[in-house]
C-alpha positions in Angstrom: 0.0 0.0 0.0 1.4 3.3 -1.0 2.5 5.7 1.7 0.4 8.9 1.8 1.4 10.5 5.1 4.6 12.0 6.4 4.8 12.7 10.1 7.0 15.7 10.3 7.1 16.6 14.0 5.6 15.5 17.4 5.3 18.1 20.2 7.7 17.5 23.1 5.1 18.4 25.7 2.1 16.5 24.3 1.1 14.1 21.6 0.4 16.8 19.1 1.6 16.1 15.6 2.4 18.0 12.4 2.2 16.1 9.1 1.6 16.1 5.4 -1.2 14.0 3.8 -0.9 13.5 0.0 -3.9 13.0 -2.3 -4.3 13.1 -6.0 -6.2 16.4 -5.7 -3.5 18.0 -3.5 -1.6 17.9 -0.3 -3.1 18.5 3.1 -1.1 20.0 6.0 -2.1 18.5 9.3 -3.5 19.2 11.8 -6.4 20.3 9.6 -10.1 21.2 9.9 -12.5 20.3 7.1 -15.5 22.5 6.4 -18.6 20.5 6.0 -20.2 20.6 2.6 -23.1 18.3 3.2 -24.8 18.6 -0.2 -21.8 19.5 -2.4 -21.8 23.0 -0.9 -20.6 24.6 2.2 -23.8 26.3 3.0 -23.9 29.9 1.8 -20.3 30.0 0.7 -18.9 30.0 -2.8 -16.0 27.8 -3.9 -14.0 30.9 -4.6 -14.4 32.1 -1.0 -13.6 28.6 0.3 -10.4 28.6 -1.7 -9.2 32.2 -1.7 -10.4 33.6 1.7 -11.1 30.7 4.0 -8.2 28.8 2.4 -9.8 25.4 3.0 -7.4 22.5 2.0 -10.1 19.8 2.0 -13.9 19.8 2.4 -16.4 17.1 3.5 -19.4 15.8 1.6 -22.3 13.7 2.9 -22.9 10.3 1.2 -26.5 9.9 2.4 -27.6 13.4 1.2 -25.7 13.2 -2.1 -27.1 9.7 -2.8 -30.6 11.0 -2.5 -30.0 14.3 -4.3 -28.7 14.8 -6.9 -28.0 11.1 -7.0 -25.0 9.1 -8.1 -26.1 8.9 -11.7 -25.9 12.7 -12.0 -22.5 12.9 -10.2 -21.1 10.1 -12.4 -22.3 11.9 -15.6 -20.6 15.1 -14.3 -17.3 13.2 -13.8 -17.5 13.1 -10.0 -18.0 15.6 -7.2 -15.0 17.7 -8.0 -16.2 18.6 -11.5 -19.8 18.8 -10.4 -19.2 21.5 -7.8 -16.0 23.0 -9.4 -13.8 22.2 -6.4 -10.3 21.2 -7.4 -8.9 20.3 -3.9 -9.5 17.1 -1.9 -12.9 15.9 -0.8 -13.8 13.4 2.0 -17.1 11.7 2.2 -18.6 10.0 5.3 -20.3 6.7 4.7 -23.8 7.7 5.5 -23.8 5.7 8.8 -24.2 8.8 11.0 -27.1 10.1 9.0 -28.8 6.7 9.1 -28.2 6.6 12.8 -29.9 10.0 13.1 -33.0 8.6 11.4 -33.8 6.5 14.5 -37.5 6.2 13.8 -37.1 5.6 10.0 -34.5 2.7 9.8 -33.8 -0.9 10.7 -30.3 -2.2 11.3 -29.5 -5.8 10.3 -26.4 -7.8 9.5 -27.0 -7.2 5.8 -27.1 -3.5 6.2 -29.5 -0.7 7.1 -32.9 -0.2 5.6 -34.2 3.3 5.8 -36.9 5.7 4.6 -35.7 8.8 2.8 -36.4 12.0 4.7 -37.1 13.7 1.4 -40.0 11.6 0.0 -40.3 8.5 2.3 -38.9 6.1 -0.4 -37.3 2.9 0.9 -33.5 2.3 0.6 -30.9 -0.2 1.7 -27.3 0.7 2.5 -25.0 -2.3 2.7 -21.2 -2.0 3.3 -20.7 -2.8 -0.4 -23.3 -0.2 -1.5 -21.8 2.5 0.7 -18.4 1.9 -1.0 -20.1 1.9 -4.5 -21.9 5.2 -3.8 -18.7 6.9 -2.5 -16.7 5.6 -5.5 -19.3 7.2 -7.8 -19.3 10.4 -5.8 -15.6 10.5 -6.4 -14.2 11.6 -3.0 -10.5 11.3 -2.4 -11.0 9.9 1.1 -14.0 7.6 1.7 -15.2 6.1 5.0 -16.1 2.5 5.8 -19.7 1.8 6.6 -20.3 1.7 10.4 -23.0 2.0 13.0 -22.7 5.1 15.2 -24.1 4.2 18.6 -26.1 6.8 20.5 -25.2 8.3 23.9 -26.1 7.0 26.4 -25.7 3.4 25.2 -25.6 0.3 27.3 -22.5 -1.9 27.2 -24.2 -4.9 25.5 -25.5 -2.8 22.7 -22.2 -1.0 22.2 -20.3 -4.3 22.1 -22.8 -5.9 19.6 -22.7 -2.8 17.4 -18.9 -2.6 17.4 -18.6 -6.2 16.4 -21.0 -5.7 13.5 -19.1 -2.6 12.5 -15.9 -4.7 12.4 -17.7 -7.3 10.2 -19.0 -4.6 7.9 -15.4 -3.2 7.7 -14.1 -6.5 6.3 -16.9 -6.4 3.7 -16.0 -2.8 2.8 -12.3 -3.6 2.5 -12.9 -6.7 0.3 -15.2 -4.8 -2.0 -13.0 -1.7 -2.1 -9.8 -3.5 -2.7 -11.4 -5.5 -5.6 -12.3 -2.4 -7.6 -10.5 0.1 -9.8 -10.7 3.8 -9.3 -13.9 5.2 -10.8 -12.4 8.4 -12.3 -8.8 7.5 -12.7 -7.5 9.0 -9.5 -6.7 7.3 -6.2 -9.3 7.0 -3.5 -8.4 6.1 0.1 -10.6 4.1 2.4 -10.6 4.8 6.1 -11.9 2.4 8.8 -13.7 3.8 11.9 -13.1 2.9 15.6 -16.3 2.5 17.6 -17.1 1.3 21.1 -19.1 4.2 22.7 -17.5 5.4 26.0 -16.2 2.0 27.1 -12.5 1.8 27.3 -12.2 -1.9 26.8 -14.4 -1.8 23.7 -12.5 1.1 22.2 -9.2 -0.8 22.8 -10.5 -3.8 21.0 -11.8 -1.7 18.1 -8.7 0.4 17.8 -6.5 -2.7 17.7 -8.8 -4.2 15.1 -8.7 -1.1 12.9 -4.9 -0.9 13.3 -4.5 -4.5 12.2 -5.8 -3.6 8.8 -3.0 -1.2 8.2 -4.9 1.4 6.1 -3.6 4.8 5.1 -6.0 6.8 7.3 -7.8 5.7 10.5 -10.9 7.4 11.9 -12.6 7.6 15.3 -16.3 7.8 15.3 -19.2 7.7 17.8 -18.0 10.7 19.8 -19.4 14.2 20.0 -22.9 12.6 20.3 -23.7 14.0 23.7 -21.1 12.5 26.0 -19.3 14.7 28.5 -16.2 16.2 27.2 -14.1 14.4 29.7 -15.2 11.1 28.1 -14.4 12.6 24.7 -10.8 13.4 25.7 -10.4 10.1 27.6 -11.5 7.9 24.7 -9.5 10.0 22.2 -6.3 9.6 24.2 -6.8 5.9 24.7 -7.4 5.3 21.0 -4.6 7.5 19.8 -2.2 5.4 22.0 -3.1 2.3 20.0 -3.6 3.6 16.4 -0.4 3.6 14.3 1.7 6.7 14.4 2.5 6.5 10.7 -1.1 7.1 9.7 -3.2 10.2 10.2 -6.1 10.0 12.7 -9.4 11.6 11.9 -11.8 12.4 14.8 -15.2 12.7 13.2 -17.7 15.4 14.1 -15.5 17.3 16.6 -16.0 20.1 17.6 -15.5 23.5 19.4 -12.2 25.3 19.1 -11.4 24.1 22.6 -12.2 20.5 21.7 -10.0 20.8 18.6 -6.9 22.1 20.5 -7.3 19.6 23.3 -7.7 16.7 20.8 -4.7 17.9 18.7 -2.7 17.6 21.9 -3.9 14.0 22.3 -2.7 13.1 18.8 -5.5 13.8 16.4 -4.7 15.1 12.9 -8.0 15.7 11.1 -11.4 17.2 12.2 -14.7 18.2 10.8 -17.8 19.7 12.4 -20.9 21.7 11.4 -20.5 24.0 14.5 -18.6 26.9 12.9 -21.0 27.3 10.0 -24.2 26.4 11.9 -23.4 28.7 14.8 -22.4 31.5 12.3 -25.9 31.4 10.8 -27.3 32.1 14.4 -24.9 35.0 15.0 -22.3 33.2 17.1 -18.7 34.2 16.2 -15.4 32.7 17.2 -12.6 35.2 17.5 -9.1 35.4 18.9 -10.4 37.4 21.8 -13.4 35.2 22.6 -16.9 34.2 21.6 -19.3 36.9 20.3 -23.1 36.8 20.0 -23.3 39.4 17.3 -27.0 39.9 17.8 -26.5 41.4 21.3 -27.3 45.1 21.6 -23.8 45.8 23.0 -22.4 45.6 19.5 -24.9 48.1 18.0 -22.4 51.0 18.1 -19.2 49.1 18.0 -17.4 50.2 14.9 -14.3 48.1 15.4 -13.5 45.1 13.2 -15.0 41.7 14.1 -11.5 40.5 15.0 -8.2 42.3 15.2 -6.3 39.1 14.1 -5.8 39.3 10.4 -6.9 35.8 9.2 -10.2 36.8 7.5 -11.0 39.6 5.1 -14.6 39.8 6.5 -13.2 40.3 10.0 -11.1 43.3 8.8 -13.5 44.8 6.2 -16.7 44.9 8.3 -17.4 46.2 11.8 -19.4 44.5 14.5 -22.1 47.1 14.2 -22.5 46.4 10.5 -22.6 42.6 11.0 -25.2 43.0 13.8 -27.3 45.2 11.5 -27.3 42.5 8.8 -28.6 40.0 11.3 -31.2 42.4 12.7 -32.7 43.0 9.2 -32.3 39.3 8.3 -30.1 40.0 5.4 -28.5 36.8 4.0 -25.2 38.5 3.7 -24.9 38.5 7.5 -24.9 34.7 7.6 -22.5 34.5 4.7 -20.0 36.9 6.3 -20.3 35.2 9.6 -19.7 31.8 8.1 -16.7 33.0 6.2 -15.4 34.4 9.4 -15.9 31.3 11.6 -14.5 28.9 9.0 -11.5 31.3 8.5 -11.0 31.3 12.3 -11.0 27.5 12.5 -8.5 27.2 9.6 -6.3 29.8 11.2 -6.4 28.0 14.5 -5.2 24.7 13.2 -2.6 26.4 11.1 -1.3 28.2 14.1 -1.3 24.9 16.0 0.8 23.4 13.2 3.3 26.3 13.3 3.6 25.9 17.1 4.1 22.1 16.9 6.9 22.6 14.3 8.6 25.3 16.4 8.2 23.5 19.7 5.9 26.0 21.5 2.6 24.2 21.1 1.8 23.2 24.7 2.5 26.7 26.2 0.7 28.4 23.3 -2.4 26.1 23.7 -2.6 26.9 27.4 -2.5 30.6 26.8 -4.8 30.8 23.8 -7.5 28.7 25.4 -8.0 31.4 28.1 -9.0 33.8 25.4 -10.9 31.9 22.8 -13.2 30.2 25.3 -14.2 33.6 26.9 -17.7 34.9 26.3 -17.5 38.6 25.2 
C-alpha cells in the first residue's frame, strides 16, 4: 500500500503532531479542519471564497444526502463531485452511517445493512457496506469512509459491544469490496476504517486494535461528540490514539468546538470536521481570537471596530461588529455569509497556528494561553 502521510514533528510536551497528507487532488497540511459541505456545498459559501479567503485545503461531503440528491447517476455523468461542484482540492465523504443513525424512527439495522426511509420523500432504501463503497466511489471523494454504526449516547454496554462487532464485520466487507475495484475516475481513493465502542475503554481498545491491524492509510474515530461529557471525549480519544499507528493520520469525526480541537490535537488527532462553525455562524455566534461573540446582542450596536483584530479573514477586517449586527437584525442573508466566512477562517487559522507551534516546539505553552482567550464569552 502506497505511503500517503509523512509525520514531520511531534510536540515534546504533548502528543500533538504536524504532518503532510498526500492525495491526487493536492496535499493537506495537518492538523487540519475540514469545512462540512453536506450537499456538495458549504452552506452559503462559494467555492471561490472557500479557496481564496477561507483557504480550505479539503472539504467534506455527505454520502446519504448526495445519494438522495442529486443522485450518483448525475454525479457520475458530471465526472465526479470535484467537477460537479467545481472544487479542485481534496474531498472526504462520510459513509452515511451517521445520518442513518440520526433517522432512528425511520430505519432498521440488520447484518445485511441498514434499511431506511428517505427524509425527502419516504422512499425505501438499503445501505449495505458494499453499496456504501459503491456510492462513494461514484461520488468520487479522495477519502471515503467504511460503513459503520454510530451508537447513541447513552448506550448500554451490551448494545455498544454488539454494534462494534457488527461494524468490524462490515469493515471486512468494505475492504474486500473496495480492494477488488479500480478507481472510478482514474485518481486514487483512500478508504478509512472507523473505531467504535461508545465510551467503554475496553471496547475502544478492541476496536482500535482491530482497525490498526488492517494497516490502512488513514484511521478514523467515530461515535464521539454525540452528547457524551467532554471528559469522556478526551479520555477515549487519548486511549485510542495510543493504539492507532503513528505513521497514519487520525481523523476524529464530528468534533468540535475550538477548545475540543486544540485539546484533541494535543492528544494526537490530525483531522477534524464539524458543522458548528457554519451552523453557529448562521445564528450569529462568532469565534474570535479574543473570545466568543453573539453578534445579535445590543452591546455591538455602536461598535465600529473590526469583528476580530487578528488578520486571518477579510470579512473580519473589512466589516465592523455594528454592521454585521445590523445585517442579522434585518435578516439579510449577507450576514450569515460573512459570519460563516469568518468562523471557518478562524477554524482554519487556529489549526494552522497549532501546526506552526508544533513545528517550532511551542505548542503546549501556546495552547494553554490561547484557550484562556478563545473560550471567553465577550
